[in-house]
C-alpha positions as CSV (number, residue, x, y, z in Angstrom):
1,M,-90.6,-6.4,-24.4
2,T,-87.9,-9.0,-26.3
3,A,-88.8,-12.7,-25.8
4,D,-85.7,-13.3,-24.8
5,R,-85.9,-10.5,-21.6
6,E,-89.4,-11.9,-20.7
7,Q,-88.1,-15.5,-20.6
8,N,-85.3,-14.3,-18.5
9,I,-87.6,-12.7,-16.3
10,K,-90.0,-15.5,-15.9
11,L,-86.9,-17.9,-15.3
12,A,-85.6,-15.8,-12.6
13,I,-89.5,-15.1,-11.2
14,L,-89.4,-19.1,-10.9
15,L,-86.3,-19.8,-9.1
16,N,-86.4,-17.0,-6.7
17,V,-90.1,-17.9,-5.7
18,S,-89.2,-21.7,-5.6
19,F,-86.1,-21.1,-3.8
20,T,-87.4,-18.5,-1.0
21,V,-89.8,-21.5,0.1
22,I,-87.1,-23.8,0.4
23,E,-84.8,-20.9,2.3
24,I,-87.7,-20.6,4.7
25,I,-87.9,-24.5,5.6
26,G,-83.8,-24.6,5.5
27,G,-83.3,-21.5,8.0
28,L,-85.6,-23.0,10.5
29,W,-84.1,-26.2,10.3
30,T,-80.3,-24.8,10.5
31,N,-81.2,-21.9,13.0
32,S,-79.2,-19.7,10.4
33,L,-79.9,-16.1,10.7
34,A,-78.2,-15.7,7.4
35,I,-80.3,-18.2,5.6
36,L,-83.9,-16.9,7.3
37,S,-82.5,-13.2,6.0
38,D,-81.9,-14.7,2.8
39,A,-85.3,-16.1,2.6
40,L,-87.1,-12.7,3.4
41,H,-85.1,-10.8,1.2
42,D,-85.8,-13.4,-1.6
43,F,-89.2,-12.7,-0.9
44,G,-88.7,-9.1,-1.7
45,D,-87.2,-9.6,-4.9
46,S,-89.8,-12.1,-5.9
47,V,-92.2,-9.0,-5.6
48,A,-89.8,-7.0,-7.5
49,L,-89.2,-9.7,-9.8
50,I,-93.1,-10.0,-10.5
51,T,-93.9,-6.3,-10.9
52,S,-91.1,-6.0,-13.1
53,W,-92.4,-8.5,-15.4
54,F,-95.8,-6.6,-15.8
55,A,-93.9,-3.3,-16.2
56,E,-91.8,-4.7,-19.1
57,R,-95.0,-6.2,-20.6
58,K,-96.8,-2.6,-20.2
59,A,-93.1,-0.8,-21.7
60,K,-93.7,-3.2,-25.3
61,E,-97.1,-1.3,-26.3
62,P,-96.3,1.4,-29.3
63,A,-96.4,4.7,-29.0
64,D,-100.2,6.5,-29.2
65,T,-101.6,10.1,-28.9
66,K,-101.0,9.5,-25.2
67,M,-97.6,8.3,-24.8
68,S,-95.7,9.8,-27.9
69,F,-92.8,8.1,-26.9
70,G,-94.5,4.7,-26.1
71,Y,-94.4,3.3,-22.5
72,Q,-90.7,2.0,-22.4
73,R,-90.1,4.2,-19.4
74,V,-92.6,1.9,-17.8
75,S,-89.8,-0.5,-17.0
76,L,-87.6,2.4,-15.3
77,F,-90.2,2.9,-12.6
78,S,-89.9,-1.0,-12.1
79,S,-85.9,-0.8,-11.6
80,I,-86.4,2.0,-9.1
81,F,-89.1,-0.1,-7.3
82,A,-86.9,-3.2,-7.4
83,G,-84.1,-1.5,-6.0
84,T,-85.9,0.4,-3.1
85,V,-87.2,-3.1,-2.0
86,L,-83.6,-4.4,-2.0
87,V,-82.5,-1.5,-0.2
88,I,-85.4,-1.7,2.6
89,G,-84.5,-5.8,2.7
90,S,-80.5,-5.0,2.8
91,L,-81.4,-2.5,6.1
92,F,-83.7,-5.0,7.3
93,I,-80.9,-7.8,7.6
94,L,-78.7,-5.6,8.8
95,S,-80.7,-5.0,11.8
96,Q,-81.1,-8.7,12.7
97,A,-77.5,-9.5,12.0
98,I,-75.7,-6.8,14.3
99,P,-77.7,-8.1,17.3
100,R,-76.1,-11.5,16.8
101,L,-72.5,-10.0,16.9
102,I,-73.1,-9.7,20.4
103,N,-75.0,-12.7,21.2
104,P,-73.9,-15.7,18.7
105,E,-76.0,-18.8,18.4
106,H,-75.6,-21.8,17.5
107,V,-75.9,-23.3,13.3
108,N,-76.3,-26.3,12.1
109,A,-73.1,-26.1,9.8
110,Q,-73.9,-29.3,7.9
111,G,-77.1,-28.3,6.8
112,M,-75.7,-25.0,5.7
113,M,-73.4,-26.2,3.4
114,G,-75.8,-28.3,1.4
115,L,-78.5,-25.3,1.1
116,A,-75.5,-23.3,-0.1
117,L,-74.7,-25.4,-2.8
118,I,-78.1,-25.5,-3.9
119,G,-78.6,-21.6,-3.6
120,I,-75.5,-20.8,-5.6
121,F,-76.6,-23.1,-8.5
122,F,-80.0,-21.8,-8.8
123,N,-79.5,-18.2,-8.4
124,G,-76.2,-18.3,-10.5
125,L,-78.0,-19.3,-13.5
126,A,-80.8,-16.8,-13.1
127,F,-78.2,-14.0,-12.6
128,F,-76.5,-14.9,-15.8
129,R,-79.6,-15.2,-17.9
130,L,-80.3,-11.5,-16.5
131,K,-77.1,-10.5,-16.9
132,K,-77.6,-10.8,-20.6
133,G,-80.1,-8.2,-21.1
134,M,-79.4,-4.7,-22.0
135,S,-82.5,-3.1,-19.9
136,L,-81.5,-0.8,-16.7
137,N,-84.7,-3.1,-15.5
138,E,-82.7,-6.2,-16.1
139,K,-79.6,-4.8,-14.9
140,V,-81.0,-4.0,-11.5
141,L,-82.7,-7.1,-11.2
142,S,-79.4,-9.1,-12.1
143,W,-78.2,-7.3,-8.9
144,H,-80.9,-8.8,-7.0
145,M,-79.7,-12.0,-8.3
146,L,-75.9,-11.6,-7.6
147,E,-76.7,-10.5,-4.2
148,D,-78.1,-13.9,-3.8
149,V,-75.0,-15.6,-5.3
150,L,-72.6,-13.6,-3.2
151,G,-74.7,-14.3,0.0
152,W,-74.6,-18.1,-0.7
153,V,-71.0,-18.1,-1.4
154,I,-70.5,-16.4,1.9
155,I,-72.9,-18.9,3.9
156,L,-70.7,-21.6,2.0
157,I,-67.3,-20.5,3.3
158,G,-69.0,-19.5,6.8
159,S,-70.6,-23.2,7.0
160,I,-67.1,-24.8,6.3
161,I,-65.3,-22.8,8.8
162,M,-67.9,-23.2,11.4
163,L,-68.0,-26.9,10.9
164,F,-64.1,-27.0,11.7
165,W,-63.8,-24.1,14.2
166,D,-66.8,-23.9,16.1
167,N,-67.4,-19.8,16.2
168,H,-70.8,-18.8,15.3
169,L,-70.0,-15.4,15.3
170,I,-69.1,-16.0,11.5
171,D,-72.6,-16.3,10.6
172,P,-73.5,-12.5,11.2
173,I,-70.2,-11.5,10.5
174,M,-70.7,-12.8,6.6
175,T,-74.3,-11.3,6.7
176,V,-73.1,-8.1,7.5
177,G,-70.3,-7.9,5.0
178,F,-72.3,-9.1,1.7
179,T,-75.1,-6.9,2.5
180,V,-73.2,-3.7,2.4
181,F,-71.2,-4.7,-0.5
182,I,-74.7,-5.2,-2.3
183,L,-76.3,-2.0,-1.1
184,W,-73.3,-0.4,-2.5
185,G,-74.2,-1.7,-6.0
186,V,-77.8,-1.3,-6.0
187,T,-77.4,2.2,-4.8
188,K,-75.3,3.0,-8.6
189,N,-77.9,1.7,-10.2
190,L,-80.3,3.8,-8.3
191,K,-78.5,6.8,-8.9
192,E,-78.4,5.8,-13.1
193,A,-82.3,5.6,-13.0
194,G,-82.3,8.8,-10.8
195,N,-80.4,10.6,-14.2
196,I,-82.9,9.1,-16.6
197,L,-85.7,10.4,-15.0
198,L,-84.2,13.9,-14.8
199,E,-83.5,13.6,-18.6
200,G,-79.6,13.6,-17.8
201,V,-76.9,12.7,-20.6
202,P,-76.5,8.6,-20.2
203,K,-73.1,7.7,-18.6
204,Q,-71.8,6.4,-21.5
205,I,-72.1,9.2,-23.6
206,N,-69.9,12.1,-23.4
207,I,-71.9,15.2,-24.7
208,N,-68.7,17.4,-25.6
209,K,-67.0,14.6,-27.5
210,V,-70.6,14.2,-29.3
211,K,-70.2,17.8,-30.2
212,Q,-66.5,18.0,-31.5
213,D,-67.2,15.1,-33.6
214,L,-70.7,16.5,-35.1
215,S,-68.3,19.8,-35.4
216,S,-65.9,18.0,-37.6
217,I,-68.3,16.7,-40.2
218,K,-67.5,18.3,-43.3
219,G,-70.0,21.2,-44.0
220,V,-70.9,21.6,-40.5
221,K,-70.1,25.0,-39.3
222,G,-71.6,24.9,-35.7
223,V,-73.3,22.7,-33.3
224,H,-75.7,24.3,-30.6
225,D,-78.6,23.5,-28.2
226,I,-77.8,20.0,-28.1
227,H,-79.8,17.3,-25.9
228,I,-79.4,13.9,-25.0
229,W,-81.2,11.8,-22.8
230,S,-82.4,8.4,-22.4
231,L,-85.8,6.9,-22.5
232,E,-85.0,3.8,-20.0
233,G,-81.3,3.3,-20.0
234,E,-81.5,1.7,-23.6
235,T,-82.7,4.0,-25.9
236,N,-80.9,7.1,-26.2
237,I,-82.3,10.4,-28.1
238,F,-80.5,13.3,-29.4
239,T,-82.1,16.3,-30.7
240,G,-79.9,19.5,-31.9
241,H,-79.3,22.4,-34.1
242,I,-76.7,22.1,-36.7
243,V,-75.2,25.5,-38.6
244,A,-74.1,24.4,-42.1
245,E,-72.5,25.7,-45.0
246,D,-75.3,27.0,-47.6
247,I,-74.1,24.4,-50.2
248,F,-74.5,21.6,-48.3
249,L,-78.4,22.8,-47.2
250,K,-79.3,22.3,-50.7
251,K,-78.9,18.8,-50.3
252,P,-79.8,18.3,-46.7
253,D,-80.5,14.6,-46.3
254,Q,-76.9,13.8,-47.4
255,L,-75.7,15.9,-44.8
256,K,-78.4,14.5,-42.0
257,K,-77.3,11.1,-43.3
258,K,-73.7,11.9,-41.8
259,I,-74.6,13.1,-38.5
260,K,-76.6,10.1,-37.9
261,Q,-73.9,7.8,-38.6
262,E,-71.8,9.7,-36.5
263,L,-74.3,9.8,-33.8
264,K,-74.7,5.9,-34.0
265,K,-71.1,5.9,-33.1
266,H,-72.0,7.2,-29.8
267,F,-75.1,4.7,-28.9
268,I,-77.6,7.4,-30.0
269,E,-80.3,5.7,-32.5
270,H,-82.9,8.2,-32.2
271,S,-82.1,11.6,-33.4
272,T,-83.7,14.9,-34.3
273,I,-81.8,17.5,-36.2
274,E,-82.6,20.8,-37.4
275,L,-80.4,22.6,-39.7
276,E,-79.6,26.1,-40.2
277,S,-77.6,28.6,-42.4
278,E,-75.4,30.8,-40.6
279,D,-77.6,33.7,-41.1
280,C,-80.7,32.0,-39.7
281,C,-79.0,30.5,-36.6
282,S,-81.6,30.2,-33.7
283,G,-81.1,29.3,-30.3
284,I,-79.2,30.5,-27.1
285,E,-75.8,30.1,-28.1
286,C,-76.8,31.7,-31.4
287,S,-78.7,34.6,-29.8
288,Q,-75.4,35.6,-27.4
289,K,-73.3,35.6,-30.4
290,T,-75.9,38.0,-31.8
291,M,-75.8,40.5,-28.7
292,K,-71.9,40.2,-28.9
């Protein structure tokens, strides 16, 4: 884990834990379900953040005889855990907010306004720090922070409206709205995490375009048995068979260098390339050609 990534997560943990305590006190004082629900949600976020921090530290350990790729994928499991906590927390918020749509309760609008302004500042700071990170783990955690920022913006708007228009139905309506939005966002991140676990092609990479660009390199006669996947959403890996003209096989390092340079344009840093002649082509696609 880089120093910046560690500092980002540490700051998010400090802000989240501290503000959870403030939210509990403020929620009881204002009788706002939105604030109390967000306090519970922030508690879940804090657990997820702490778990993520430990996971990120484990992920920086170098590869060994048991884990030849290293421990980078540990952070992926952490992102799935954090996303799961967020989903469970959101569903709990919905279960508490819906009954208030039927029986609204009085809330302290002025107190909500003050807490909302503080919440927007602190959670916004944590969100922008985590948003700079490139790992999937930081992306999922940034959604946690974004949820809190949006939640406090909604609470601020709702408290202003309730201050001038005594309708406390606004509190649960706002709560339901932003919770559904966040569920949509975190579901996308969980889907991406699932794709990585299944060793699917990263969403930012078009495997057909990779194959096309490699085939256009001088000396390359064919490309087959390509596999592209990611360790944790940040480190992309390529393996493939390259059929090359015999003259280029005499100087394989030059051709491999060109291939690796092309792969870097597709955000692939780590690659394993097997060069083959047309006569010794192996693999599924070559076998099919032979059968024909």
